[in-house]
N, C-alpha and C positions, 0 to 999 in steps of 0.2 A: 847713180849720177855723181860725177866728181865736181869739184868746185868750179873748174873752167867751163864745164857744160852748163852748170847752173847759172853762172855769170852770163854766158852767151844767151841762154834762154831768157833771162831778164832783159838783157840788151835788145833782144829781138821783140820784146814786149809780148811774149807768148803767155798762155795761161796753162793751168793744170799742175799746180804745185801742191805738194803734200809735205808739210813740216810737222815735227814733234817738238813741243816746248816744255822745258823743265827748269826748275830752280836749283842752283848749286847748293851743296850742304851748308849748314849754319857754320859760322866761324868758330862757334863754341864746340863743334864736333871734334872729338879726339882724332888726331892725325892718323893713328893706326886703323881707325874705323872708316876713314874716307876712301881708301883704296877699295874696300869691300863694297861700299855704296856705289862707287863708280863702276866696279865690275858688274854689279847686278843691273845697273842702268844699261851698260853696254850689251849684256846678255839679252835683256828684253828687246833692245832695239836692233840687234844684229840681224834678225830674220825679217825685219820690216822693210818694205819697199818705199822708203821715204827719200825726199830730195834734199833734206837738210834738218839740222837740229838747232832749235832756238834755245839759247841760254840767257835767262833773265838777270838783270842787275837790279836787285830789290832795294827799294827806297822806303823809308818810313813816310806813309801818306797821311799821317794824322793831321797835318797842317791844312788839308782840304776837307776835312770832315770833323765836325765838333762832337759827334757821337763817339762813345768809347769803341775802340777797336776790338772786334770779337775775339781775335787771337792776338797775343802780345807780339810786338815787332821784335824780330831777332835778325841781326845782320848775317849775311851769307858771304861765302867766298866770292871774290870777283870772278865773273863768268869767263873772262879770257884766261885768267890764271888757272882756274879749275879745268877748262878745256885743254889748255896747253900742258898741264901737269898730269892730269888723270884720264883724259878721254882721247889721248893720241891714237890709241888702237882702234877707235871707232871711225871707220873710213867713210864718213859722210861729211858734207860741208857743214861748217858751224856758223850760225848767225848769232853774233855776239851783241847783246844789248849793252849800251853804256850810258850811265847817268852822267851827263856832261857837267852838271853843277858842281861836281866834286873836283873838276880840273881847274887849273889856271891856264892861261893861254900857252905858256911855255910847256907845261906838263902834258897838255893835249898834243902839241906838236911832237913832243918826244914819244908819246904813246903811239902815234901814227907811224913814226919811224921804227920804233922797237917791234911793232906788230906787222910790219909790211909783209913779211914772209910767214907769219904765224896765223893770221886771221883772214878768212875768205870774204866775209860780209859782216857789216855792223849796222845796228840801228841806234841812232842817237835819241836819247830821251831827255826832255827838260825836267825841271823841278815839278813836283806834284801840284804846287800852288804858287801864286805870286807872293804869298806871305812868307814863304820859306827862303832865306837868304841863299844866294848861289855865287860861287866864284866866277862862273861863266854862264852866259845865257845860251839857249839853243841856237839862236841866230848867230852868235859869235862862233859857236862850235861849227856850224855849217860853213861860215866864212873861212875858218882856219883849215877845215878839210879841203875846201875848194882851192885855196891858195897853196896847198901842199902838193907834193909829188906822189901822194899816196894813191895806190891802185885798189885799195880795199873798197868793195862795192858798198854804197851807202843806201840805207833804207830809212823810212820814217814811220811814225805811228799815226794811225787814223782812228777816230772815235765816233762811231755812228750816233751815240747819245748826244754828242756835242752838235752834230748836224741837226738833230731834232730840236735842240734849244736855239741854236744860232742860224741854222740854215746856210752855212757858208763853208762846209767841210770840203766841197769840191774846189773852192777858191784856195783854201789852205793847202790842199794837195798840189795844186798848180804852183803855188809859191814855194813849196818844199822841193818840187821838181826843179825849179829855177835855181834853188840852193844846192842841187846835186843829188837829191833822192831819186832812185830809179825803181823802187818798189815800196809797198806799204804793208804793214801788218796791223790788223785791227785789234782793238780791245775785245775781250770776250763778248760774243753775240748771243743774247737770249731774246732780243726783240727783233723779229724778222723784218717788220715794217721799217724800223730805223735803218737797218742795213740796206734794204731795197731802195728806200728814199734817197739815201746817200749815193748808192750806185747809179740810180736813175739820173740824179742831178749831175753827177760826174760824166755819165754817158752823153747827155744832151749838151753839156758844156764843151766836151771834146768835139762833138759834131759841129757845134756852132763855130768853134775856133779852128776846125779842120786839123786837129792834132790827134795822134794815137794815144789812147789811154795807157797808163802804166799798170803793172800787175798789182792787184789788191788781194792780200791773203787774210781770210776771215778766221778768227780764232774761236774754237769751240771747246768748252770745258765741262766735263761731267761734274755733277754735284751729287755728293754721296751722303750728305747729312744735313740736318736743319742748321747746324752751326756753319757749315760751308755755304749754305744758302744765305744766311745772315751776313757772312763775310763778303760774299759776291755782291750783295746789294750795297754793303758799306763801301766797297771799292768804286761805286758809282755806276755799276752795270744795271741797266734797266730791265727789270723782270716785271712784266705786266701783272696786275693784281690777280687776274683769273688764273694765270700760270703759277704764280706763287701759291695760291690756294690749292691748286691741283697737286703741286709738289709736296706741300705740307701734309695733305691727307693721304698721299700715296703710301701703300704698304711697303713699297720698294722705291724710295726716292731716287736711288742711283739709276735703276733701270728706266724709270720715268724720264729722267733728265737725258739719258742716252737716246731715248726715243725722240725727244724734242730736238736734240743736236742733229740727228739723222734727218728729221723733217726740214730743219733750217737749211742744212747742206743741200738736200735734194732740190728745194725750192730755189736756192741761190744759183745752183748749177744750171737749172732750166732758164732762169731769168737772165743770167750772164750769157748763156749760149744764144738766146734770141737776139741779143744786142752785140754779140761778138766781143764781149768784155773779158779781158784776161784776169781770171781770179784763181785762187787756190785756197787751201785750208791749213790751219795750224792747230793740231790737237794738243791741248795744253794739259799737263799733269803737274799740278803744284801741291797735290795731297801726299801724305805719307802712308795712308791706309792702303793695304795691298789690294783690296777690292776695287778702290777707285783707280789705282794704277793699272790693274788688269783691264778694267772697263775702258780706260783710255786707249790701251793697246788694241783692244777689239774694235773700238771706234775707228782707229786708223785703218784697219783692214776693211771695214765696211765702207768708209769714205773713199778708199782706193777703188773699190769695186764700182761705186757710184760714178766716180770720175772716168773710169775706163769705159 
């Protein structure tokens, strides 16, 4: 699928997306090593039947969690620069996350102009917490994008855990659509009930308002160690106690987490199909361990079979 086909599919509010998500290399990585990292990533993804590659814009999220970060924060390459410099030979659409708090109004306007012919789709992300100072709010970024002549397709973030706490994620989705978002990518899902509750409320809201729902891409992430499990929880992802216990005692935590991801995907596919809701999946690989990366690639293949 090329970028125009993906954009058209999103515009038609169709379902059945399969993305792969990864984090650019650390800014401290020696330049001569980055080409090798990029080549290995492209080699892994070359044979996969994916609709797009998500590249994350990593922020220090310590401001929203008082507990110590399990892994030290290390800044990474800007996702657009990394994609445009090192991943040009990977012929799949790129979905570029951008943390808008780093921009001023003028610099975001310029970024949209500079990337008009370089970026296919972007997802704007606000600051991790209200306590963290920002040059630009998410709302301002949406306004600037809307007022611009940019044809870059805009997506938003959706968080099932927030819906569990506040019960208004379907309203947030609708507000973001008004602000120009045409698709959504969820935070990593390990609590199936949260995801289904959000999807259900969004479905009935669209029925009530007589509007077509926008595509929602659910993120699935293999967990390959107790440290990764701890970090996943630190990020605010809800892992139910019984599930955490099962993962902790499993002789093969990676394989156990893959089984859970498959179960969640299969259930969401059936649930969405019953309601004719356009969904898809983003298989996330933010680990550096080869076993976890390989597991994420195999998960992509399995989810593809489920979706077909």
